[in-house]
The first five atom37 places (N, CA, C, CB, O) and aatype in JSON, in Angstrom:
{
  "aatype": [20, 20, 20, 20, 20, 20, 20, 20, 20, 20, 20, 20, 20, 20, 20, 20, 20, 20, 20, 20, 20, 20, 20, 20, 20, 20, 20, 20, 20, 20, 20, 20, 20, 20, 20, 20, 20, 20, 20, 20, 20, 20, 20, 20, 20, 20, 20, 20, 20, 20, 20, 20, 20, 20, 20, 20, 20, 20, 20, 20, 20, 20, 20, 20, 20, 20, 20, 20, 20, 20, 20, 20, 20, 20, 20, 20, 20, 20, 20, 20, 20, 20, 20, 20, 20, 20, 20, 20, 20, 20, 20, 20, 20, 20, 20, 20, 20, 20, 20, 20, 20, 20, 20, 20, 20, 20, 20, 20, 20, 20, 20, 20, 20],
  "atom_mask": [
    [1, 1, 1, 1, 1],
    [1, 1, 1, 1, 1],
    [1, 1, 1, 1, 1],
    [1, 1, 1, 1, 1],
    [1, 1, 1, 1, 1],
    [1, 1, 1, 1, 1],
    [1, 1, 1, 1, 1],
    [1, 1, 1, 1, 1],
    [1, 1, 1, 1, 1],
    [1, 1, 1, 1, 1],
    [1, 1, 1, 1, 1],
    [1, 1, 1, 1, 1],
    [1, 1, 1, 1, 1],
    [1, 1, 1, 1, 1],
    [1, 1, 1, 1, 1],
    [1, 1, 1, 1, 1],
    [1, 1, 1, 1, 1],
    [1, 1, 1, 1, 1],
    [1, 1, 1, 1, 1],
    [1, 1, 1, 1, 1],
    [1, 1, 1, 1, 1],
    [1, 1, 1, 1, 1],
    [1, 1, 1, 1, 1],
    [1, 1, 1, 1, 1],
    [1, 1, 1, 1, 1],
    [1, 1, 1, 1, 1],
    [1, 1, 1, 1, 1],
    [1, 1, 1, 1, 1],
    [1, 1, 1, 1, 1],
    [1, 1, 1, 1, 1],
    [1, 1, 1, 1, 1],
    [1, 1, 1, 1, 1],
    [1, 1, 1, 1, 1],
    [1, 1, 1, 1, 1],
    [1, 1, 1, 1, 1],
    [1, 1, 1, 1, 1],
    [1, 1, 1, 1, 1],
    [1, 1, 1, 1, 1],
    [1, 1, 1, 1, 1],
    [1, 1, 1, 1, 1],
    [1, 1, 1, 1, 1],
    [1, 1, 1, 1, 1],
    [1, 1, 1, 1, 1],
    [1, 1, 1, 1, 1],
    [1, 1, 1, 1, 1],
    [1, 1, 1, 1, 1],
    [1, 1, 1, 1, 1],
    [1, 1, 1, 1, 1],
    [1, 1, 1, 1, 1],
    [1, 1, 1, 1, 1],
    [1, 1, 1, 1, 1],
    [1, 1, 1, 1, 1],
    [1, 1, 1, 1, 1],
    [1, 1, 1, 1, 1],
    [1, 1, 1, 1, 1],
    [1, 1, 1, 1, 1],
    [1, 1, 1, 1, 1],
    [1, 1, 1, 1, 1],
    [1, 1, 1, 1, 1],
    [1, 1, 1, 1, 1],
    [1, 1, 1, 1, 1],
    [1, 1, 1, 1, 1],
    [1, 1, 1, 1, 1],
    [1, 1, 1, 1, 1],
    [1, 1, 1, 1, 1],
    [1, 1, 1, 1, 1],
    [1, 1, 1, 1, 1],
    [1, 1, 1, 1, 1],
    [1, 1, 1, 1, 1],
    [1, 1, 1, 1, 1],
    [1, 1, 1, 1, 1],
    [1, 1, 1, 1, 1],
    [1, 1, 1, 1, 1],
    [1, 1, 1, 1, 1],
    [1, 1, 1, 1, 1],
    [1, 1, 1, 1, 1],
    [1, 1, 1, 1, 1],
    [1, 1, 1, 1, 1],
    [1, 1, 1, 1, 1],
    [1, 1, 1, 1, 1],
    [1, 1, 1, 1, 1],
    [1, 1, 1, 1, 1],
    [1, 1, 1, 1, 1],
    [1, 1, 1, 1, 1],
    [1, 1, 1, 1, 1],
    [1, 1, 1, 1, 1],
    [1, 1, 1, 1, 1],
    [1, 1, 1, 1, 1],
    [1, 1, 1, 1, 1],
    [1, 1, 1, 1, 1],
    [1, 1, 1, 1, 1],
    [1, 1, 1, 1, 1],
    [1, 1, 1, 1, 1],
    [1, 1, 1, 1, 1],
    [1, 1, 1, 1, 1],
    [1, 1, 1, 1, 1],
    [1, 1, 1, 1, 1],
    [1, 1, 1, 1, 1],
    [1, 1, 1, 1, 1],
    [1, 1, 1, 1, 1],
    [1, 1, 1, 1, 1],
    [1, 1, 1, 1, 1],
    [1, 1, 1, 1, 1],
    [1, 1, 1, 1, 1],
    [1, 1, 1, 1, 1],
    [1, 1, 1, 1, 1],
    [1, 1, 1, 1, 1],
    [1, 1, 1, 1, 1],
    [1, 1, 1, 1, 1],
    [1, 1, 1, 1, 1],
    [1, 1, 1, 1, 1],
    [1, 1, 1, 1, 1],
    [1, 1, 1, 1, 1]
  ],
  "atom_positions": [
    [[52.81, 24.69, -74.52], [51.87, 24.22, -75.49], [50.51, 24.89, -75.27], [51.75, 22.69, -75.43], [49.52, 24.27, -74.88]],
    [[50.51, 26.15, -75.54], [49.31, 26.95, -75.36], [48.16, 26.42, -76.2], [49.6, 28.41, -75.72], [47.01, 26.43, -75.76]],
    [[48.45, 25.96, -77.4], [47.39, 25.45, -78.28], [46.66, 24.26, -77.66], [47.96, 25.06, -79.63], [45.45, 24.13, -77.81]],
    [[47.39, 23.39, -76.97], [46.77, 22.24, -76.31], [45.84, 22.72, -75.2], [47.85, 21.28, -75.74], [44.73, 22.2, -75.06]],
    [[46.28, 23.68, -74.43], [45.45, 24.24, -73.37], [44.17, 24.84, -73.94], [46.23, 25.32, -72.59], [43.08, 24.57, -73.44]],
    [[44.31, 25.64, -74.99], [43.14, 26.27, -75.59], [42.17, 25.24, -76.16], [43.57, 27.24, -76.68], [40.96, 25.39, -76.05]],
    [[42.71, 24.19, -76.76], [41.86, 23.13, -77.3], [41.06, 22.46, -76.19], [42.71, 22.08, -78.05], [39.86, 22.2, -76.35]],
    [[41.7, 22.2, -75.07], [41.03, 21.52, -73.95], [39.93, 22.39, -73.36], [42.05, 21.15, -72.86], [38.8, 21.94, -73.19]],
    [[40.26, 23.64, -73.05], [39.25, 24.49, -72.4], [38.11, 24.85, -73.35], [39.89, 25.76, -71.88], [37.03, 25.23, -72.88]],
    [[38.32, 24.74, -74.65], [37.25, 25.04, -75.61], [36.21, 23.93, -75.7], [37.85, 25.29, -76.99], [35.15, 24.12, -76.29]],
    [[36.5, 22.77, -75.12], [35.6, 21.61, -75.24], [34.33, 21.73, -74.41], [36.34, 20.37, -74.85], [33.31, 21.14, -74.76]],
    [[34.38, 22.47, -73.31], [33.23, 22.52, -72.41], [33.37, 23.74, -71.51], [33.1, 21.21, -71.57], [34.46, 24.03, -71.02]],
    [[32.29, 24.45, -71.29], [32.34, 25.65, -70.46], [32.55, 25.34, -68.98], [31.07, 26.46, -70.64], [32.87, 26.24, -68.21]],
    [[32.37, 24.09, -68.57], [32.56, 23.7, -67.17], [33.97, 23.2, -66.87], [31.57, 22.62, -66.8], [34.22, 22.67, -65.79]],
    [[34.89, 23.37, -67.81], [36.28, 22.98, -67.57], [36.99, 24.11, -66.83], [37.02, 22.64, -68.91], [36.94, 25.26, -67.25]],
    [[37.65, 23.74, -65.74], [38.46, 24.68, -64.98], [39.9, 24.18, -64.96], [37.92, 24.86, -63.53], [40.18, 23.03, -65.31]],
    [[40.81, 25.06, -64.56], [42.23, 24.72, -64.56], [42.85, 24.93, -63.18], [42.99, 25.57, -65.61], [42.41, 25.78, -62.4]],
    [[43.85, 24.13, -62.9], [44.68, 24.33, -61.72], [46.01, 23.62, -61.98], [43.97, 23.79, -60.41], [46.23, 23.06, -63.05]],
    [[46.87, 23.65, -61.0], [48.17, 22.97, -61.14], [48.12, 21.67, -60.35], [49.35, 23.88, -60.64], [47.74, 21.65, -59.18]],
    [[48.5, 20.58, -61.02], [48.56, 19.26, -60.39], [49.83, 18.6, -60.89], [47.27, 18.38, -60.72], [50.14, 18.69, -62.08]],
    [[50.56, 17.97, -60.04], [51.81, 17.31, -60.41], [52.76, 18.3, -61.1], [51.52, 16.1, -61.34], [53.49, 17.94, -62.03]],
    [[52.73, 19.57, -60.63], [53.59, 20.65, -61.15], [53.34, 20.97, -62.62], [55.04, 20.27, -60.96], [54.25, 21.37, -63.34]],
    [[52.1, 20.79, -63.06], [51.76, 21.07, -64.45], [50.27, 21.44, -64.53], [52.07, 19.84, -65.37], [49.52, 21.17, -63.6]],
    [[49.86, 22.04, -65.65], [48.44, 22.36, -65.82], [47.57, 21.11, -65.79], [48.23, 23.11, -67.13], [47.91, 20.07, -66.35]],
    [[46.44, 21.24, -65.11], [45.48, 20.15, -65.04], [44.1, 20.74, -65.24], [45.59, 19.4, -63.68], [43.83, 21.88, -64.87]],
    [[43.23, 19.96, -65.83], [41.91, 20.43, -66.22], [40.84, 19.57, -65.57], [41.76, 20.43, -67.76], [40.89, 18.34, -65.63]],
    [[39.87, 20.23, -64.95], [38.79, 19.57, -64.25], [37.48, 19.83, -64.96], [38.71, 20.04, -62.78], [37.31, 20.84, -65.65]],
    [[36.57, 18.9, -64.79], [35.2, 19.12, -65.26], [34.29, 18.94, -64.07], [34.82, 18.13, -66.42], [34.27, 17.89, -63.43]],
    [[33.53, 19.98, -63.78], [32.65, 19.98, -62.6], [33.42, 19.59, -61.33], [31.48, 19.02, -62.82], [32.89, 18.87, -60.48]],
    [[34.65, 20.07, -61.22], [35.45, 19.86, -60.02], [36.25, 18.57, -59.97], [34.57, 19.89, -58.86], [37.0, 18.35, -59.02]],
    [[36.11, 17.71, -60.98], [36.83, 16.43, -60.99], [37.95, 16.47, -62.03], [35.87, 15.26, -61.28], [37.73, 16.85, -63.18]],
    [[39.16, 16.08, -61.62], [40.3, 16.04, -62.54], [40.01, 15.1, -63.7], [41.58, 15.61, -61.8], [39.5, 13.99, -63.5]],
    [[40.33, 15.54, -64.91], [40.09, 14.73, -66.11], [41.3, 14.64, -67.03], [38.92, 15.28, -66.87], [41.58, 13.57, -67.56]],
    [[42.02, 15.75, -67.24], [43.18, 15.75, -68.15], [44.29, 16.56, -67.49], [42.8, 16.34, -69.56], [44.06, 17.67, -67.01]],
    [[45.49, 16.0, -67.47], [46.64, 16.68, -66.87], [47.83, 16.62, -67.82], [47.0, 16.06, -65.51], [48.09, 15.59, -68.44]],
    [[48.54, 17.73, -67.91], [49.77, 17.77, -68.7], [50.87, 17.04, -67.94], [50.19, 19.24, -69.02], [50.95, 17.14, -66.71]],
    [[51.71, 16.33, -68.65], [52.96, 15.79, -68.12], [54.03, 16.34, -69.06], [52.96, 14.18, -68.05], [54.21, 15.85, -70.17]],
    [[54.73, 17.36, -68.57], [55.7, 18.08, -69.39], [57.07, 17.39, -69.35], [55.83, 19.53, -68.92], [57.5, 16.91, -68.3]],
    [[57.73, 17.35, -70.49], [59.04, 16.72, -70.57], [60.1, 17.75, -70.97], [59.02, 15.55, -71.57], [59.8, 18.72, -71.67]],
    [[61.3, 17.54, -70.54], [62.39, 18.48, -70.79], [62.68, 18.68, -72.27], [63.64, 18.0, -70.1], [63.14, 19.75, -72.67]],
    [[62.43, 17.68, -73.08], [62.72, 17.8, -74.51], [61.63, 18.56, -75.26], [62.9, 16.42, -75.13], [61.67, 18.66, -76.49]],
    [[60.65, 19.1, -74.53], [59.59, 19.88, -75.15], [58.37, 19.06, -75.52], [60.11, 20.55, -76.36], [57.37, 19.61, -75.99]],
    [[58.43, 17.76, -75.32], [57.27, 16.94, -75.62], [56.28, 17.01, -74.45], [57.68, 15.46, -75.9], [56.6, 17.5, -73.37]],
    [[55.09, 16.52, -74.69], [54.0, 16.62, -73.74], [53.19, 15.34, -73.77], [53.11, 17.85, -74.03], [52.9, 14.8, -74.84]],
    [[52.84, 14.86, -72.6], [51.85, 13.78, -72.51], [50.59, 14.4, -71.94], [52.36, 12.59, -71.6], [50.63, 15.1, -70.93]],
    [[49.47, 14.15, -72.59], [48.19, 14.49, -72.01], [47.7, 13.24, -71.3], [47.16, 15.0, -73.1], [47.44, 12.22, -71.94]],
    [[47.57, 13.33, -70.0], [47.12, 12.19, -69.21], [45.61, 12.33, -69.0], [47.87, 12.12, -67.83], [45.14, 13.29, -68.4]],
    [[44.87, 11.36, -69.5], [43.42, 11.31, -69.34], [43.14, 10.41, -68.14], [42.69, 10.78, -70.65], [43.56, 9.25, -68.12]],
    [[42.44, 10.94, -67.13], [42.24, 10.16, -65.91], [40.96, 10.58, -65.22], [43.43, 10.33, -64.96], [40.22, 11.45, -65.7]],
    [[40.7, 9.96, -64.09], [39.54, 10.29, -63.26], [39.98, 10.64, -61.84], [38.53, 9.12, -63.24], [39.29, 10.31, -60.88]],
    [[41.1, 11.28, -61.72], [41.66, 11.62, -60.42], [42.94, 10.84, -60.18], [40.64, 11.33, -59.3], [43.37, 10.07, -61.04]],
    [[43.53, 11.03, -59.03], [44.84, 10.44, -58.73], [44.79, 8.92, -58.56], [45.4, 11.06, -57.49], [45.74, 8.22, -58.92]],
    [[43.69, 8.43, -58.02], [43.6, 6.99, -57.75], [42.93, 6.26, -58.91], [42.82, 6.73, -56.45], [41.97, 6.75, -59.5]],
    [[43.45, 5.09, -59.21], [42.84, 4.24, -60.25], [41.45, 3.84, -59.79], [43.72, 2.98, -60.55], [41.25, 3.47, -58.63]],
    [[40.51, 3.93, -60.7], [39.12, 3.56, -60.39], [38.69, 2.42, -61.27], [38.17, 4.77, -60.56], [39.02, 2.36, -62.46]],
    [[37.95, 1.51, -60.69], [37.41, 0.39, -61.46], [36.3, 0.9, -62.36], [36.89, -0.74, -60.52], [35.44, 1.67, -61.92]],
    [[36.32, 0.49, -63.61], [35.26, 0.85, -64.54], [34.11, -0.11, -64.34], [35.77, 0.83, -66.02], [34.28, -1.33, -64.45]],
    [[32.94, 0.42, -64.05], [31.77, -0.43, -63.79], [31.17, -0.97, -65.08], [30.72, 0.35, -63.02], [30.49, -1.99, -65.07]],
    [[31.44, -0.28, -66.18], [31.0, -0.78, -67.47], [31.97, -1.85, -67.94], [30.89, 0.36, -68.51], [32.77, -2.35, -67.15]],
    [[31.92, -2.19, -69.18], [32.82, -3.21, -69.73], [34.04, -2.57, -70.37], [32.08, -4.08, -70.76], [33.9, -1.71, -71.24]],
    [[35.21, -2.97, -69.94], [36.44, -2.54, -70.59], [36.85, -1.12, -70.28], [36.3, -2.68, -72.05], [36.65, -0.64, -69.17]],
    [[37.42, -0.47, -71.24], [37.99, 0.86, -71.07], [36.9, 1.93, -70.98], [38.92, 1.18, -72.22], [35.77, 1.73, -71.4]],
    [[37.3, 3.06, -70.4], [36.35, 4.14, -70.19], [35.73, 4.62, -71.51], [37.03, 5.31, -69.49], [34.53, 4.89, -71.56]],
    [[36.54, 4.73, -72.56], [36.0, 5.13, -73.87], [36.53, 4.2, -74.95], [36.37, 6.59, -74.2], [37.56, 3.55, -74.78]],
    [[35.81, 4.16, -76.05], [36.34, 3.56, -77.27], [37.04, 4.7, -77.98], [35.2, 2.89, -78.17], [36.42, 5.72, -78.28]],
    [[38.33, 4.54, -78.27], [39.13, 5.59, -78.86], [38.95, 5.61, -80.38], [40.62, 5.41, -78.5], [39.53, 4.77, -81.08]],
    [[38.16, 6.54, -80.91], [37.95, 6.58, -82.35], [39.18, 7.05, -83.12], [36.78, 7.48, -82.66], [39.27, 6.85, -84.33]],
    [[40.14, 7.68, -82.43], [41.33, 8.2, -83.09], [42.45, 7.16, -83.18], [41.82, 9.43, -82.36], [43.32, 7.26, -84.05]],
    [[42.42, 6.18, -82.28], [43.49, 5.2, -82.23], [44.8, 5.76, -81.69], [43.72, 4.63, -83.58], [45.84, 5.12, -81.82]],
    [[44.76, 6.93, -81.11], [45.99, 7.6, -80.65], [46.3, 7.41, -79.16], [45.89, 9.08, -80.94], [47.43, 7.66, -78.74]],
    [[45.34, 6.96, -78.38], [45.58, 6.84, -76.94], [46.46, 5.63, -76.64], [44.26, 6.72, -76.19], [46.34, 4.57, -77.25]],
    [[47.35, 5.82, -75.67], [48.13, 4.73, -75.09], [47.47, 4.45, -73.74], [49.69, 5.11, -74.95], [47.45, 5.32, -72.86]],
    [[46.95, 3.25, -73.57], [46.19, 2.92, -72.36], [47.12, 2.49, -71.25], [45.16, 1.82, -72.65], [47.97, 1.61, -71.43]],
    [[46.97, 3.12, -70.08], [47.75, 2.8, -68.89], [46.96, 1.88, -67.97], [48.15, 4.09, -68.15], [47.54, 1.08, -67.23]],
    [[45.65, 2.0, -68.02], [44.69, 1.18, -67.28], [43.34, 1.45, -67.95], [44.66, 1.52, -65.7], [43.25, 2.31, -68.82]],
    [[42.3, 0.73, -67.55], [41.0, 0.94, -68.17], [40.45, 2.34, -67.93], [40.02, -0.08, -67.67], [39.61, 2.82, -68.69]],
    [[40.91, 3.0, -66.85], [40.4, 4.32, -66.51], [41.4, 5.44, -66.76], [39.98, 4.35, -65.07], [41.17, 6.58, -66.34]],
    [[42.49, 5.15, -67.42], [43.48, 6.2, -67.71], [44.28, 5.87, -68.95], [44.43, 6.4, -66.52], [44.62, 4.72, -69.23]],
    [[44.58, 6.94, -69.68], [45.31, 6.8, -70.95], [46.13, 8.06, -71.16], [44.33, 6.55, -72.15], [45.96, 9.04, -70.45]],
    [[47.01, 8.02, -72.14], [47.77, 9.22, -72.45], [47.87, 9.4, -73.96], [49.17, 9.14, -71.83], [47.76, 8.46, -74.74]],
    [[48.06, 10.63, -74.33], [48.27, 11.01, -75.72], [49.6, 11.74, -75.78], [47.1, 11.9, -76.27], [49.78, 12.76, -75.1]],
    [[50.51, 11.24, -76.57], [51.85, 11.8, -76.67], [51.88, 12.87, -77.77], [52.89, 10.69, -76.98], [51.45, 12.64, -78.89]],
    [[52.39, 14.06, -77.41], [52.57, 15.17, -78.34], [54.07, 15.46, -78.39], [51.74, 16.45, -77.9], [54.66, 15.87, -77.38]],
    [[54.69, 15.25, -79.53], [56.15, 15.37, -79.63], [56.62, 16.82, -79.77], [56.65, 14.57, -80.81], [57.65, 17.19, -79.22]],
    [[55.86, 17.65, -80.49], [56.26, 19.03, -80.73], [55.06, 19.8, -81.28], [57.47, 19.11, -81.7], [53.97, 19.26, -81.4]],
    [[55.28, 21.07, -81.63], [54.19, 21.91, -82.12], [53.57, 21.36, -83.41], [54.68, 23.33, -82.35], [52.36, 21.44, -83.6]],
    [[54.39, 20.83, -84.3], [53.86, 20.26, -85.55], [52.98, 19.05, -85.27], [55.01, 19.87, -86.49], [51.93, 18.88, -85.88]],
    [[53.42, 18.21, -84.35], [52.64, 17.03, -83.97], [51.32, 17.45, -83.34], [53.44, 16.15, -82.98], [50.28, 16.85, -83.61]],
    [[51.35, 18.48, -82.51], [50.12, 18.99, -81.91], [49.16, 19.5, -82.97], [50.44, 20.09, -80.9], [47.96, 19.23, -82.9]],
    [[49.67, 20.23, -83.95], [48.81, 20.73, -85.03], [48.11, 19.59, -85.74], [49.63, 21.55, -86.04], [46.93, 19.69, -86.08]],
    [[48.84, 18.5, -85.95], [48.27, 17.33, -86.62], [47.2, 16.65, -85.76], [49.38, 16.35, -86.95], [46.25, 16.08, -86.29]],
    [[47.37, 16.71, -84.45], [46.48, 15.98, -83.54], [45.43, 16.85, -82.86], [47.3, 15.31, -82.49], [44.66, 16.34, -82.05]],
    [[45.38, 18.13, -83.16], [44.53, 19.06, -82.43], [43.06, 18.67, -82.45], [44.69, 20.45, -82.99], [42.4, 18.71, -81.41]],
    [[42.53, 18.3, -83.59], [41.11, 17.87, -83.65], [40.89, 16.61, -82.84], [40.68, 17.64, -85.1], [39.84, 16.46, -82.21]],
    [[41.87, 15.69, -82.84], [41.78, 14.48, -82.04], [41.77, 14.8, -80.55], [42.93, 13.52, -82.37], [41.04, 14.18, -79.78]],
    [[42.59, 15.78, -80.14], [42.62, 16.2, -78.74], [41.22, 16.65, -78.32], [43.66, 17.34, -78.51], [40.73, 16.23, -77.27]],
    [[40.6, 17.49, -79.11], [39.26, 18.0, -78.78], [38.25, 16.85, -78.71], [38.81, 19.04, -79.83], [37.44, 16.79, -77.79]],
    [[38.31, 15.96, -79.67], [37.37, 14.83, -79.69], [37.57, 13.94, -78.47], [37.55, 14.01, -80.97], [36.6, 13.52, -77.83]],
    [[38.83, 13.65, -78.14], [39.11, 12.77, -77.0], [38.72, 13.42, -75.68], [40.59, 12.41, -76.99], [38.16, 12.75, -74.81]],
    [[39.01, 14.7, -75.51], [38.63, 15.39, -74.26], [37.12, 15.37, -74.1], [39.16, 16.85, -74.26], [36.62, 15.09, -73.01]],
    [[36.39, 15.66, -75.15], [34.93, 15.67, -75.08], [34.39, 14.29, -74.73], [34.33, 16.14, -76.41], [33.51, 14.17, -73.87]],
    [[34.89, 13.26, -75.38], [34.45, 11.89, -75.08], [34.82, 11.49, -73.66], [35.07, 10.9, -76.07], [34.02, 10.88, -72.95]],
    [[36.04, 11.82, -73.25], [36.52, 11.44, -71.92], [35.65, 12.06, -70.83], [38.0, 11.86, -71.74], [35.23, 11.38, -69.89]],
    [[35.39, 13.35, -70.96], [34.59, 14.04, -69.95], [33.19, 13.42, -69.86], [34.48, 15.55, -70.27], [32.71, 13.14, -68.76]],
    [[32.56, 13.22, -70.99], [31.21, 12.64, -70.99], [31.2, 11.26, -70.37], [30.66, 12.58, -72.42], [30.34, 10.94, -69.55]],
    [[32.16, 10.43, -70.75], [32.21, 9.05, -70.22], [32.56, 9.02, -68.74], [33.22, 8.23, -70.99], [32.0, 8.22, -67.99]],
    [[33.48, 9.88, -68.31], [33.85, 9.94, -66.9], [32.67, 10.4, -66.05], [35.06, 10.88, -66.7], [32.48, 9.91, -64.94]],
    [[31.89, 11.34, -66.56], [30.71, 11.8, -65.82], [29.68, 10.69, -65.69], [30.09, 13.02, -66.51], [29.08, 10.52, -64.63]],
    [[29.48, 9.92, -66.76], [28.55, 8.79, -66.72], [29.03, 7.75, -65.72], [28.38, 8.15, -68.11], [28.26, 7.25, -64.91]],
    [[30.33, 7.43, -65.78], [30.9, 6.43, -64.88], [30.78, 6.88, -63.43], [32.38, 6.16, -65.24], [30.49, 6.07, -62.55]],
    [[31.0, 8.15, -63.18], [30.9, 8.67, -61.8], [29.47, 8.54, -61.26], [31.34, 10.15, -61.76], [29.27, 8.31, -60.07]],
    [[28.49, 8.7, -62.14], [27.09, 8.63, -61.72], [26.61, 7.2, -61.45], [26.21, 9.26, -62.78], [25.57, 7.01, -60.82]],
    [[27.36, 6.21, -61.91], [26.94, 4.8, -61.72], [27.06, 4.37, -60.28], [27.76, 3.87, -62.6], [26.75, 3.23, -59.95]]
  ]
}
């Protein structure tokens, strides 16, 4: 899913990439923020997180308010976005960019608290 990768790295010039959990992972200023979870059927989960360990959100509720309504929340500090195939990704591409941008900004604020 090259398009998903390109969408993520286009969100901020401080995004770097490495491999985490045997899949591409994207960091902002050295902190893990979004990781691919690849599935055999070709689908993809984008995992939005603040690193491997669950972190308590010091603000109220979830890390971000999801304006797209597409996130599946796993905890207040982590969520996922399911991409079924290339057509689904095309439909959700603008949402991916919006969510990555919001997630990075909110995670940076939360880290500074």
